[in-house]
C-alpha positions as CSV (number, residue, x, y, z in Angstrom):
1,X,141.9,107.3,121.9
2,X,142.9,108.1,125.4
3,X,142.9,105.2,127.7
4,X,140.5,105.4,130.6
5,X,138.0,107.7,128.9
6,X,134.6,106.4,127.7
7,X,133.7,107.0,123.9
8,X,130.7,106.3,121.9
9,X,130.9,104.4,118.5
10,X,129.2,106.1,115.8
11,X,127.8,103.4,113.3
12,X,124.7,102.2,111.4
13,X,125.3,98.6,112.1
14,X,126.2,96.8,115.5
15,X,129.2,94.6,115.3
16,X,130.9,93.2,118.5
17,X,128.4,95.1,120.9
18,X,129.3,92.8,123.6
19,X,133.0,92.3,122.9
20,X,135.4,93.2,125.7
21,X,137.7,94.8,122.8
22,X,137.0,96.2,119.5
23,X,138.7,97.8,116.7
24,X,137.2,101.0,115.5
25,X,138.2,103.3,112.6
26,X,139.4,106.6,113.4
27,X,136.8,109.2,113.2
28,X,134.1,106.7,113.8
29,X,133.8,107.4,117.8
30,X,133.0,110.4,119.9
31,X,134.4,111.0,123.5
32,X,131.8,111.4,126.1
33,X,131.9,114.0,128.7
34,X,133.7,112.8,131.9
35,X,130.9,114.0,134.1
36,X,128.2,111.8,132.1
37,X,126.8,109.2,134.2
38,X,127.2,105.5,133.2
39,X,123.4,105.1,132.7
40,X,123.0,108.2,130.6
41,X,125.9,107.1,128.5
42,X,124.3,103.6,128.0
43,X,120.9,105.1,126.7
44,X,122.6,107.7,124.6
45,X,122.7,105.6,121.4
46,X,119.0,104.8,121.8
47,X,118.1,108.5,122.2
48,X,120.1,109.5,119.2
49,X,118.7,106.9,117.1
50,X,115.2,107.6,118.2
51,X,115.4,111.2,117.5
52,X,117.3,110.6,114.1
53,X,114.8,108.1,112.9
54,X,111.8,110.3,113.6
55,X,113.4,113.4,112.1
56,X,115.6,112.4,109.3
57,X,114.3,108.9,108.1
58,X,110.7,109.4,108.6
59,X,110.1,113.1,108.4
60,X,112.8,113.8,106.1
61,X,113.7,117.2,107.4
62,X,115.5,119.8,105.3
63,X,117.5,123.0,105.9
64,X,115.1,125.8,106.4
65,X,112.0,123.7,107.7
66,X,110.5,124.3,111.0
67,X,110.2,121.2,113.3
68,X,107.8,121.0,116.2
69,X,109.4,118.9,119.1
70,X,106.9,118.0,121.9
71,X,108.7,117.1,125.1
72,X,111.7,119.1,124.1
73,X,113.4,119.2,127.7
74,X,113.2,115.2,128.0
75,X,116.1,112.9,127.0
76,X,115.1,112.3,123.6
77,X,113.6,115.9,123.2
78,X,117.0,117.4,123.9
79,X,118.7,115.1,121.4
80,X,116.0,116.2,118.7
81,X,116.6,119.7,119.0
82,X,120.4,119.1,118.2
83,X,119.6,116.8,115.4
84,X,117.2,119.4,114.0
85,X,119.9,122.0,114.2
86,X,122.4,119.8,112.7
87,X,120.3,119.2,109.4
88,X,119.7,123.0,109.3
89,X,116.1,123.3,110.6
90,X,114.5,125.3,113.2
91,X,112.7,124.0,116.2
92,X,109.7,125.0,118.0
93,X,109.9,123.5,121.5
94,X,107.0,122.2,123.6
95,X,107.4,121.4,127.2
96,X,105.7,121.4,130.7
97,X,107.0,123.6,133.3
98,X,106.5,121.6,136.6
99,X,106.8,124.9,138.4
100,X,103.3,126.1,137.0
101,X,99.9,124.7,137.4
102,X,98.7,125.5,134.0
103,X,100.0,124.9,130.3
């Protein structure tokens, strides 16, 4: 792991979340884009878990299914689109265009 580059740990349990240093198994972390703001990076795990819980653990999406994602241009909505694609589902995206007065 390069020193000085932010990474996100991929896990299903939280151990040492507030530790200054931690040991992470190879393949259990992902580099974050260098231009990602700190606040967005801090929120990313919550967004991923929120979208994953809804799509996989609650809805149990399967390959070939179609998922309706309301608010697809929002933070969690954009993550939900990627998770749907990851599991082989298609997505219908709903969003509000602030440049138009009607829906």
